N, C-alpha and C positions, 0 to 999 in steps of 0.2 A: 504494500503500501504510500509505503515510505519514495520509494522510488517512484512511482507512478506517480505522483504527485509534486515530486522532483523533477518530472524527465523535461527536457529541454524545450516541448511548448511549454510549462509548464510553467517554468521560470522565463521565457519569451511575457508568456501572457499579464506575469507579475512583474515585467518593465513597464509594458507599454501601461497599465494602468497606477502606476507610479509616473509613469511621466503626464497620464492623462489629468491624474491625479490633483500635482505640482502645478500644469496649467490653470488650474480654476481661480486661485489667487490673483494668477497672472493678466487673468481673462478680465477678472472683474476692475480690477485698477487701471487692466492697462484701456480699457473702453468704455463710453458712456453710458449711461441707461438707452435702454431701445437698440444699441449696437446688436446685431445680428449677435458679435458674437461677444457680447457683456453674461456675464455671468453674474444674478443679485448676489450682494452681502450674504442675503440670507441664506439660500444656496447653501452659499462657502461655513456658513458658519456651520449652517446643516452638519454637510462633509462633516467637519470637521468633528463635531460632535460624535457623528457615527465611526468614525478610525477612535474617539476615545471609549467607546462600546467597546469594539472591535477588539482591542488590546487588552481590554479586560476578559473579554467573550476565549480570546486566548491563551490569557493568562491560565484560565479555569481548563481548557484541553489539555491544559500540559498537567493537569494532577488529573483530571479525573480525566478524558479519552486516553492516558495513556500509561496514568500507574492506578487507575478502577475506584480512585478517590473520588467522591463526588461529596461536592460542597455544597452545600444551600447559606453558604455568608456571607463568600466573597463580598455583596454590599460593606461589609465593614470595613476591608479593607480599600474597597475603595475609596468610599466618603472618608477614609479616614488622612489619604491618599489631598484627597481635594480640604478638607479643614484645615493641614497641617499648611496648604500654599495659601489658605483662605488666612492663615491669622498673617501672614503676611499682606497681602493685596490691604486686607484688615489696615493695617498701620500706616501702608503706603497712602494711601485718606490721608490723615493728617487732621488736618482742622481744615477741613471740606466739607466736613458733617453737617447736618442738619444743627449740631447743638457748636459746631464749632472748635472743640474740647482737642486737644491731645486723644484724650481718650474715642473709641469709639462710639457710636451712639445709643446702641443697647447696653453700652458698662453703665454710663448717662444714665440712660432711662434709668436704671437700677439702684441711681449713686451709688455708684464705685467709684475710690478718692485712686486710687490707682491699678495697673497693668496686678492682675494675680501673677503667683511665680514662674510660674508655664506658660508663662509669654513674655520672660524674659528673653531676649536676642533674636525674637520676630522679625525686629527690624530691620535683620540682613537678611539678603534672598538666600545667600549661599548654605545660610542655616536651617530654615524653614525647606529648601531642596535635600539639605541631610534628614530631616523631618519627616517629610516624603519619604524615604527610603524607610529607615530605623523604625519608626513607629508598628508603620505595619511585618516590617520585618521580623521588630521582636514578640510583637502578640504574637503573630505568627508561630513564633518557634517554642517560649512556650507554653504558647496549646496544644501545639503539635506534638513539642517533646510526652506531656502528661499522657496528651492522648493517643500519638503511636506506644508507647510504652506499655501502656493499659492495654496495649494489644483491640483498641476500640477500633470498628468498620466498619463497614457496609451502613445500613438505613440509623444506626446508631446512632456512628458518627458521621450523617447525613444533619442528624435530628439535635443533636448538642450543636454544630457550627450557626443549622439556623436558630436556637439558645441564644449563641453568643447575639448574635448581630441584634435579634433584638433585644438584646438585657442594655449592648450601646445603646440601641436606641430608644430606648426610654431615661439614659440616661444624658445624654444631650438634648431632648426636650425638652431637660428643668434646667430654667435660666440660670438656678445658684453654680451652674458647670463651670461657666466663664465661653461660652460659642456660643452668644445668642439665641441660648434656645430651641423655640418655634420656627420660630424667621431663620435661623442663622446665619449666616455671610453674604452680604451680600452689598449690591451698591459701589462696586470697586470701582477704582479712580485712572491709579497709574497702577503699574508695576514695569521696573526699574528705570521709574523716572520718564516713563513714556504715557503718554494716554493709552487706554486699553479701548478705552472706544474707537482708536484712529483704523482706520481702512488699510493701516503699514500695520501696524500694530499685532492688527488681526492675523495678517495674513502674513508676517513670522510665526504667530503660535500656533497656527494650522501647520505649517513648513516644518517643525519643528518637531507637531505629532506623528504629518506624515514620516517624518525621521523615522522618530522611536518605534513606530511599531511595523516600519521597514526592518530596521535594527533587533527590533524581541525574534519576529519570525525568525529572523537569521540564526539569532542565538537559537532558537527553539529547536531552531530544525537541525545543528551542531550537537543539542545534547542527545535528541532521539534518534539520532544516523549513529552516535557513539554507543560506543561500551556500556556505559552510564545507562544510557538509553536502550538499550538493552536486556538490561537488571529492571529499569524502572516497569515493560512490558513483564519481564518475570512476574514482579509485584502484582501487576496486574490478574494477569492471565492464572499464577498459583504461586501464592506466597508462600504456602507451605512445604510446594516441593525448594518452593527457593531455599528459604533455613535446610533443606534437607541438604543441601550440595554444600553448605557451610557462607553461606550470606546469611545478612540482620539489614532484616531491612526498614531499622529504623531510620538510622542515619539518611539512608536512600529518599526514604518518605518526609524524613522532616527536611530533607536539602532539598526535595523539588516541594514544596508545600508553603515553604517560607520565601521562595522565586516565584512561588505563581503569585503570593502574596504584597511582594514587593513591585511583582507589574501591574501587579489591577492596582495597586498606592495609587503608579508612577499616573495612568492612567487614568484615577480622580485627579490628580490634580491639574494634569492637562487641560483637566473634563472642563474645571472650575473658573480658569477667566474666559475661558470660550462663551462657556453659556451663560455668567456673571448670577452666579450664583453657590452656594451650597445649602445644603441645609438635612436637620435627621430625620428628611424622608426617604435619602439617600438607600438609609441603614435597614430598611423595611426590608423583610423577609423576601416581599413580592417581588424587589428587585434583581436578588441572589435569585428567583426562581427563572426570570424573565432573561439571566445570565445561561443556565444553564439552557433552557427553552433554544437562545444562540447558539450555541452547541450544537444541539441536538438536528438543529432545524438542517442547516448547515453541515454537519456529519461529524460527533465526535472521532477524534484519532488520528487526524485528519492532518491538522494545521490550518492549513486554509480553507476547511471548514468551517470554525467558527465565526474566522471574519466574513464570510459569504453567508452564512447565520445572519451576523447580526446586523449585517450593512440588508442583508432579507429582510428582516423582520422586521425590525427598526425602521422602514424605508415604506413597509405597507402599515406600520403603525403611525406612520405621520399622517398618508392616505385618511385610514380608517380613521380614527380622533379629530379628523376636519368633515370628516363626510357623515360618519355615525359617531359621537363622541360617545350615548353612550350601549356600544355595544362591541365594545374594544379587548373587552378579558374575557367576556363567551367565543368573540372572534379567537383570539388568543387560546385558550383554551382548545376550542377542536382544532387547532393551525397541531398542536403538538397532542391532541389524539390521534389526528392522520397519519404524521410525520413519526407516530410511534406503531402505525397500524401497518403502514404503507408504504413506508419509506425508512425502514430502523438507522440504515446507514447515510439519511441524511439529500441531499441538494447534491455532496462530491460521490455519491457511495451509488446515485447514481448516476452521474455521470463516467464515470466507470464502469458501472455495467453496462450502459447505452456503447458505449465503445469496443468492450469484450466481444456485443455482438456484434459489432461495426469487424472486428477482428476473424471470429467466427463465419463470417458470410462470404 
């Protein structure tokens, strides 16, 4: 499966897709509205958001598709990365807020006089970028160590990951935690001194997201194609047999679980400045389940599948919520049922099946 996905035609398709995606912000900046080649700012922002989702789906596929660990809590890693970046963006607002205070508006509203201790140094961009990696990574490492050491697996592991993200969501909804409560962080003004709403800034954020998605794809491809990747697939297919021949699955599972959380956190950090908001709803169990659906629809265990699934499902969601806003959740549930019954290998699996039929013919 790996070879067929990353054959020469597949790499050619990836290169073409990257070039096309990279051209979108250029077309937005180079041509005025009404021109045949103009791409709207809304379209660029929407594709940028989809790429963040695709990076999160790719991270999930690394643990679910290749290691057999189904997580229903990856939304918490996505949101924590977003909050870590959001802290810097809130500090960058300065005195441009409603209350014109050095504190964020929500802290002034709560009559806080100083920043909490965990906000220290968050006015430094690179410190917050380190938090984007470290906070999801450390949480995943600690959680994974105790879960994997206790041999928790299967549906039980999925349930406790869902409980974890739900617990964090309830925690972040509280005003006294210092993360904006129900409203979270929003109304960002600047990033690294540049206006966050400027078309050029949005174009740079978009291109950085594209580069990160491509880099993550190459990294995951290198992992699953290596000896490490074969061990991970051994964990998925028969963990007890792997232990019998002398491997300790704990550290392999812990490595891929932590890496997946870090990639998801990076996706959240890229998502926040492009969408303009981060709040506790990003940690809802429903968001984590949607990530699973992206991977399933595209084809788990294929790397390219989750990316295709994230774009396909969210593109459908954008259209469906505009045309039939009250029916989207029903459509999403029906989509998952139909894929499970008729496309168990997802879109990529269907493409592979059609290719095999062509060869046989």
